[in-house]
N, C-alpha and C positions, 0 to 999 in steps of 0.2 A: 332579311335586311332590306330596308327601304332606301332607295336611291333619292337623293336630293335633286331638285331641278338644276339644270345646267345654266349658269349665268354666262353671258357673252359680252364681249367688247366689240363695238363696231366703229371702224374708222372710215370716214367718207371724204372724198375730194371731189369737188364740183367745179366745172369749167363752164362759163356762160357763153362760150363761143358756138361755132357752128355745130349742130348736132351730128352724131353718127347716123348714117343712113340705116333704116330698119333691116335691110337686106344684108348688111355688113355685120350688125350686132351679134348674131349667133356664131359667126365664124371668127370673131376676134381672138378667142383663146385657143383656136385650133393651131397645132404646130405648123410652121412654115406658111401661115397666111399673113400676108402683109399688104397694106394699102400704099406702102412707100416703095419707090423703085430701088432703093438701096437697103431696104430692111430684110432681115432674115425671118421675121415672123415667129421668133421663139420667146420674145420677152413676156407677153401675157400668158402664153402656154406654160412657161416656167413658173410664173407668179401663181396661177391657178393651181398647178400641181403641188407647190409648197403649201399653199393655204389649205388645200384639201388634205394633205398629209397630216396637218395639225387639226383635223376635224373641223375645219372652217368652211367659209363660203365666200366666193368672189362674185359680186353683183355689179352688172353694168347696166345703167339706164340712161336713155337719151331721148330728149324731146325738144321741140322747137321752143317751148315756153321756158324750160328749166335748164336747157343745155345738157351736158353729160355729167353723170355722177358715177364714180368708181367707189365701191364699198368693199371693205374686207371685214368679215364677221368671224371672230375667233372665240372659242370657249375659254373662260377663265379657269385656271388651274388652282385648286385649293389644296394646301398641304394639310394633312391630318397630324395633329400632334397629341400626344397624350399617352 
């Protein structure tokens, strides 16, 4: 049986504001890490876990020129009929 290539859908949200510092980017999805004084640091950790549970990927990119982009990439599910 030959498996067909997986198709993905990608949803991206871009903010042209102040970029996220490079030292903070890798820690954003760690549980209990927050840059806010009143934050719990669970939001992005939960989002990442949900996306990965569905065989997807959460991408976060940030730069001075483009701002910050959050992308969620999820595989499309095809139903076989016949």
